[in-house]
C-alpha positions in Angstrom: 131.3 58.7 107.2 135.0 59.8 108.0 136.1 63.4 107.8 133.1 65.5 108.3 135.1 68.8 107.0 135.0 67.0 103.4 130.9 67.3 103.5 129.4 70.4 102.3 125.9 71.9 102.9 124.5 74.0 100.2 121.6 76.3 101.4 120.3 79.7 101.2 120.9 80.7 104.9 117.2 81.9 105.6 115.8 81.9 109.0 113.9 78.6 109.8 115.0 75.2 108.1 118.0 76.6 106.3 119.2 78.2 109.3 118.6 75.2 111.5 120.7 73.1 108.8 123.4 75.6 109.0 123.7 75.7 112.8 124.1 71.6 112.9 126.4 71.7 109.9 128.6 74.0 111.8 128.3 72.0 115.2 129.3 69.0 113.3 132.2 70.6 111.6 130.6 70.3 108.1 131.3 73.0 105.3 128.5 75.3 104.6 127.8 77.5 101.7 124.9 79.8 101.7 123.9 81.3 98.3 122.7 84.7 98.4 122.6 88.0 96.4 122.7 91.9 96.8 119.7 92.9 99.0 118.7 89.5 99.9 118.4 89.1 103.9 119.6 85.8 105.3 120.2 84.7 108.8 123.5 82.5 108.3 126.4 84.2 107.7 129.1 81.5 107.8 130.0 80.5 104.1 128.0 83.1 102.3 128.6 82.9 98.6 127.2 86.2 96.9 125.9 85.4 93.4 126.4 88.1 90.8 123.7 89.1 88.4 125.2 87.2 85.8 125.5 84.2 88.0 121.9 84.6 89.1 120.9 84.8 85.4 122.4 81.2 84.8 119.6 80.1 87.1 116.9 81.6 85.1 113.8 80.0 83.9 110.4 81.3 82.5 108.0 82.0 85.4 105.2 80.3 83.1 107.2 77.1 83.5 107.6 77.5 87.2 103.8 78.0 87.5 102.9 75.2 85.2 105.4 72.8 87.3 104.2 74.1 90.7 100.6 74.3 89.7 100.3 77.7 91.1 100.5 81.5 89.9 102.9 83.9 91.1 101.6 87.4 91.3 105.0 89.0 92.2 107.0 87.2 89.8 109.9 89.8 89.8 110.3 89.6 93.5 110.3 85.7 93.4 112.7 85.3 90.2 115.8 86.0 92.0 114.8 83.5 94.8 114.0 81.0 92.1 117.3 81.7 90.5 119.2 81.2 93.7 117.6 77.8 94.4 118.8 76.6 91.1 122.4 77.3 92.4 121.7 75.4 95.5 120.1 72.1 93.9 122.8 72.3 91.0 125.6 72.4 93.6 124.6 69.5 96.0 123.7 66.2 95.5 121.1 65.0 98.0 118.1 67.3 98.5 116.6 67.3 101.8 113.8 69.8 102.7 111.6 70.7 105.4 107.7 71.8 104.6 104.6 70.5 103.6 103.8 67.9 100.9 100.6 69.2 98.8 98.0 66.7 97.4 99.6 67.5 93.9 102.8 66.0 95.2 104.4 69.5 95.2 105.8 71.1 98.3 104.4 74.4 99.7 106.2 77.5 99.0 109.6 78.4 97.4 111.0 75.2 99.1 108.9 73.5 96.4 110.6 74.8 93.5 114.0 73.1 95.0 111.9 69.9 95.3 110.7 70.1 91.7 114.4 70.8 90.6 115.7 67.9 92.5 113.1 65.7 90.7 114.0 67.1 87.5 117.6 66.6 88.2 116.9 63.2 89.2 118.6 63.6 92.4 118.1 61.8 95.8 115.1 63.7 97.4 113.8 63.7 101.0 111.0 66.0 102.6 110.0 66.0 106.2 106.4 66.7 106.0 105.7 69.0 109.2 102.0 68.1 108.9 102.2 64.5 108.8 105.4 64.5 111.0 107.5 62.1 108.9 110.1 61.9 106.3 109.3 60.9 102.6 111.3 60.0 99.7 110.6 60.8 96.0 110.7 57.3 94.6 109.1 56.1 91.2 107.3 59.1 90.8 105.5 59.3 94.2 106.3 60.0 97.9 107.2 57.0 99.9 107.9 57.0 103.8 111.6 56.9 104.1 114.1 58.4 106.5 117.0 60.0 104.9 120.8 59.5 105.8 123.5 62.0 104.5 125.9 59.7 102.8 127.3 61.9 100.0 130.0 64.6 100.0 127.4 67.2 99.5 123.7 67.7 100.3 121.2 70.6 99.9 119.6 71.6 103.0 116.6 73.8 102.5 112.8 74.3 103.6 110.4 76.6 105.3 110.9 79.8 107.3 108.1 78.4 109.4 109.7 75.6 110.9 107.9 73.7 113.6 109.6 71.9 116.7 109.0 68.7 114.8 110.9 69.9 111.9 114.0 71.2 114.0 113.9 67.7 115.8 113.9 66.0 112.3 116.8 67.7 111.2 118.7 67.1 114.6 117.8 63.3 114.1 119.1 63.3 110.6 122.5 64.8 111.7 122.7 62.4 114.6 121.6 59.2 112.4 124.1 60.4 109.6 127.3 61.4 111.7 126.7 60.1 115.2 127.2 62.4 118.2 128.6 66.1 117.6 
């Protein structure tokens, strides 16, 4: 890919996987947009895009729908609602969704990262997850997970994932950038 400054990473700037995506985007000269909202604590300060309450509302969805799609109940729905809304803006802005986490037996991904993955499925976006337990990349293809290493080949991508990133997860993101763009 030619001019890396024409590529944009969309993320949430949290510690862990999102911060790692951001550090590497900066190292490679890739634009970075980190969505946030008032009172939201993030690690990355480069490219912060504060969402107003009205903008957050555009990403609103019934917590019953989220619970049904994820196969989980959310006891603190009010706390997670803004995060769910923020994740909508990330996935709606970027094209290829790349996540770090754990794929569950029901084909969802653990934690808040899982909602971004479900939105990518709903929006029919290219989707890859690095499963930290299996230590490998998987693509969502024909309604199932298939072993497949991603390549960033579009002008925008979403980098998201767990706050509890392992060394294997960090290495997977680093190798993704190397494979996609060559040396920094």
